[in-house]
N, C-alpha and C positions, 0 to 999 in steps of 0.2 A: 504493499500499499503506500509505503514512503517513496518507492521509485515512481509510482503514478503521480504522487503529489509533487515530485520534483518535475516531472514533465509539464506540469501545468504552469510553471513559470516561464516556458517557452511558448506556451499557447495564450488562447484568449477564452479561457473558460468562464462560465458565469460565476459570481461570487456564492451563489446559492449552492452550486454544485461542489465549490471548494469546502464551503461550511458542512456539507453532508460528509465529505471525505475527512475532515478533522474530527466530526463527531464519531466516526468509525475508528479513527486512529487513536484518539485520546481515550475514548471509553470512560471508564470509571475515574480517570484522572481529573475529570472536569467536576467542579462543585455544581450544586443544583442550580445556583444563580447564573453560572457560567453557561451551562447548558441551556438555560432558559433564553439567554442572550443570543447564543449561536443558533438555536431553534428557529428564531425569527427569519433567518435567512435559509437554513437547511430545509424548512417546510415548503419552500418554493423550488427546490431541486428538481432536475428532470426525473430523478428516481422516484420522487413522490408526486409528480405533475400527472394529470389526466391526460395531457398531451404526449408525454414521454419524450419530447425532443424540443430543440429550439431552432428557429429559422436562421439564427445568426451563426456564422462560421466560427469554429473553435480555434482556428489557427490564423496567424498573421500571413498575409500574402507573400509568397517567396517568388524569386526572380526565376525564370525558366532558363535552364541551362543549355548547353550546346550539344545535347546527345543527338538531335536530328542531323545537325551538320556534321558531327564527328563521325556518325555511322556512315553517312554518305562518303565522307573522305576515305574511311578505311575501305570502303567498296571499290573507290575509283583508285587509290593510290597502293592499296594491298601492302601496307608497311610491314616490314620483316620483324620489327620489334615485338616482344611479347609483353611489354609494359602495359599495365592497365590504367588508363586515364579516367580520371572522374570528371564527367561533364558538368557537374554542379561546383566545380572548384576553379577559381580563376587561375591559379598558378598551374594547375594540371592542364587546363585548356591551353595555356600559353605554351606549355612545354610540348603538347601535342601539335600546336600549330608549327613550332619550330622543327619538330621531326619530320612532318609531311612537307614542310616548305623546302626542306633541304633535298627531298627527293625531286621537286620540280626545279631546284636551283633558284629559288625566289626568296628575295630579301623581305623580311618582315617590314610592313609599312610602306613598301614600294607598289602602290596600288593605283598608279596612273595608267589607264587603260592604253593610252596612245604611246607613252614613252617607256613604261617599265615592263612590257611583255618582250619576249624573245622572238626574233623572226625565225625563218626556216634555217638560215645558216647558222645562227647563234644557237639554236636548239641542237643541230647536229654536232656542232663543236662541244657542246656541253654533254654529249652522249645521250640526250633525250630523244629515243625512238617514237615520237608522238606526231600525229597529224596536227595541223593548226586547230581544227575543231576540238580534238581531244585536249590539246594543250590549253586553249582558251576555256574549255569547261572546267578543268582542274585549277586554273588561274583564278577564274571567277569564284569558285568554291572557296578557296583559301582567303580571297578578299572578303567574302561574306562571313567567314570563320572570324577573321580579325575584327570585322565590324561587330559581330555578335559578342566577342569578347569585351569590347569597349562598352557595349550596351549592358552586358551582364554585370561589369564592374560598377557601372553607374547605378543600376537598379539595386544591386547589392547594398551600395553605400545609402541609397534611399530608403531601403528596407530596414537597415541598421538605425537610420536616424528615426525612422518611425518607431521603432521599438523603445529607443532612448526617450523619445517624446512622452511615451506613456508610462514606462517603468524603469527608467534609469538603465543601469548595466546588470540588472539581476540575472538576465539570460545568459551573462557569460559565466556565472557562478557554477563551479563543478559540484557533482553529486556529493562527494565526501563531505565538503564544506557544508553544504545545505543539510545534509542528514546528520550532521554531528550532535545535534541538539533537537528534541522534538518541538519543544515550545517555540523555539526560533523558527524552525521549519514551517510550523503552522501559521505563524504570524507572516511570515514572507510570502507564503502561497495565497493567503486570503488577501492580504494588502495588495499584492501584485495584480490579483483579479480585479480589485477595485479600481487600481490605477488604470487598467486595460479597458474600462468602460467606454463605450462608443459615444461620441457627442450628439446630444439631442438637438433638434429644430426648435429653439426656444430664445426668448430674451430674458429669461429669468435666471440665467447662470446654469452651469453644469454641476452634476452631483460631485461632492467632495469625496476624496478617496478615503480619507481617515474617519470612519464612521464609529459607531458605539461597539461593533463586533471587533474592528481593527484594536479600538482601545482596550477592550477586554483581553484580546490575545497578547497585546503589547505589555499590559500590566503582569500578565504571567511571565513574560520574559524579564520584567524588572525584579520580580520575586524569585528569579531562578538564578542560582550561582553558576550554572553551566550555559548560560545563554551565549550564543556566537554573535557578538556584537559586529564583528567583521562582515559576516554573511549579511546581517540587516542592514548595514551601512550601503550595501549595493543597491537597495530599493528605498529605504528610508534613512538617508543622511541627516537626520535632525540633530541639532547641536547636542542634545542629551545622549543620542546614540554615539556620536563621534567622540565624546569625552571618555568613553570606555575603551577607545583604541589607543595603541601605542603611538609615539611620534612618527615612528617609521611607517605604520599603516596609514596614518593620516597623510604623510608625505607622498606615499604611493597613490592614493586617491586624488590628492591634489594635482600631481603630474598627470594622471590619467584624464581627469576632467579638464585640465588646461588643454590637453592635446586634443580632446574631443571638441572643445569649443573652437580651436583653430581649423579643425577639419570642417566643422558646420559653417563656420564664417566663410570658407572658401566656396561651399555650395550656395550658401545665401547670396553671395556676390554674384555668381553665375546666373542664379534665377533673376536676381534683380536686374541685372545688365540686358538680360534676354526678354524682359517683360516690362510693359509700360505700366508699372505699378503707380496708382494715385496715392502718393504718401500722405497728402492732406487728409483724406477720408478713410483710406484703406478699404474702399468698396471695390469689389472685384470688378474688372472690366472684361468684356468679351476678348478672348485670346489670351488671357492671363492663366498661367500654369498654377492655379490656386491650390491644387492638391500637394504639389512638391513645395510650394512656398510655406503652406500651412503646416504640413509635417516637419519641414526643416526648422521653421519659426518656433514650433512646439519643442522640438529637440534642443534648440539654443536656450529657451527660457528654462527647461528642465535642468540642463547642464549648468546654466549660469546659477540657478538656485543652489544646486549642489556645491558649485565651486565657492559660491558665497558663504554657505553653511561652513565649509572647511576653513575658509579664511578667518571667520570669526571663532571657531572651535580652536584654532591654533593661535589665537591671539595676535593675528596678522593683519587686522582691519585697517592698520595705518597705511597699508599698500593701496588702499582705495583712495587715498589722497593723491596719489600718482596715476593710477589706472583704475577705472571702474567702468565695466561694460554695460550699457543699457539694455533694456528688454527689446524684443522684436515683436511687433504687433502682426496678428494673422490678418488676412484678407476676410471681409465680412460680405456675405451674399447680399445683393441689394434688397431682396424681399425682407430679409431679417432686419436691416436697417430701417426699411420703410415702416415695418411693423412696430419697431422701437419708437420712431418718431410719431407714428400715429396714436400711440398709447402715452404720449407725453414725455417721452424720453429725449435725451440729447446726445450729442457726440461724446463718447467716452473720453474723459479727461486725460486718459493715458495716451490717447492719440496725440494731444497737445505736447506731451513730453516726447514721444517718439519723434515728432517733427522737429523738436529744438535741439536734440542731443546728436552727437556724431554717429554714423552708421558703424556697427561692431566691426565689419571687416577693414574699414578704414583705419580704426584704432589698432587692430592686430597688425596692420601693414606699416604702422608708424606714420601714416599720412596725416593724422590729427590726434588731438589730446582729448580724452574724456576721463574725468575724475569725480569723486564723490560731490564736490562743490558745484560743479556744472550740472549735474543730475539734480542735486537738492534744490538748486535755484529754479530749475525747470519745473520740478514737482510743485513748489510753492507758488509759482506764477499760474499753474494749471488748477491749483486749489487741492493738491494732493499732499498728504503727509508722506514724506519719502522714505521713512522707515517702515510705517504700517502698510504702505502699498507695496513694499517688496523691491523698491527700486535701488535702495542702497543698504538694505539689511535683510536677514533671513525672514522668511514669512512666518507667522504664528500659526501654529496647527491647533485647531479645537475639534474634538469629536462631534460629528453631525449624527442624527438618527438614521438608522438603516432605512434604506428605500430600494424596494423590489426592482430588479433589473427589467426595463421594458423591452419588448419586442419592437425593434425598429426597422423602418424602411427609409433609407436615405435620411435618417434622423427623426423621422416621423413615428410616433408611438402608435402601435396597432394592437388590438386586443388580445390575439392569439397568434401563435406561430403559422397555423394552417392559412389563415388569411394574409399574414405577412409574406409567406411564400408566394402566394398567388398575385399579390400586388407588386412584388419585386420582379417577378417574371414578366409581367405586363408592362412594366416600366413606370408604375406610378411614382410620383414624388421625386423623379429623377431629374427634373428641370427639362425633360423632352417629352414629346407627345407620347401618350401611352399607346401600346401597340393595338389594343382592342377595348374600346370604352363601352360597347353596346352590352356586353354581358352584365357589366357593373350597373348599369342603370335600368336594365331589364329585369 
């Protein structure tokens, strides 16, 4: 059962189902009050549901590897090597490309159809006994393989950032560390599932991850001498957690989160430069890659929060007087903004701060300076408390009541998974015309 619980930190299981697993793992170790709290979620698990399933995927979308292209290359090139290449591993794909490219005497990256192909004489001199058609067929396949590798690397990076945006780096934790303490493992698994909740189509804010069940499980960790705080810090790096780590462990995490921030800032800059994003309003425009931007912005904000927690936990907050990264705002759908304004709302004051502080990638590249004073002044001008709003200090976490996980179709709550499946297949709430409206109204 512990192995199954471990697998859930790499998945997107509903908190209700994790609560049910915890009940079965902990058994009589739970006090009556603790079991009652946990039952609030477990009672809605798939195991106890009349439907017996959920319409929402249990896994994060993963990039598609190069299996199809590699199998075709093996068919055409018939390489003599017995090495087994992994089509879902970038380095393995790269090694495969190098191996088959050597057969065709092709340099990696030389993909100009007019200037980089061999003519008949060059093929003969290189010992290639291939017709022009056969050579071109193999040459084009290698070009597609190289393009596939680049796409696979890019999608892998996007997928990694999507996970970081939701639950930090907990998916990188090894099994032995996770399973070293049961209370720690239970908190990690449940809190991760809460972090992984999908965004809802609403103007009233998203569900907070740290709920009353998370608090109960966390309190068990506080009262446990064997708690693995290092493991917990991968998903919940609150200052009170980090204080239980050694200086070396905190240093490792600080270095890791700084590197992650640098990688994210690079992608943010790429997306920013290739999209005409309206910085003043952050309302999505036609043609904006809002999915990549929002996933990457979410990863930046999560990483920034964790980096900030470490800075304060290590007593290094003076560094913020020299360098302090700002938040990155997500793009908002026009209909959500319109709904917000129609109900008497105004533009989020965080947008004013975002507009007045330097862009994070420019700070990383040393093109400009951003520090605690610059951000504090911008927050005060926008009517925000710079500390409580999380711009220059760690956010305060308070437990919220447990709320059941809704069945969602593009963020819209649907009453049951059967109806959600139908609406999803027909394209409802996707922002595009539904495939078949007649059945719904008839």
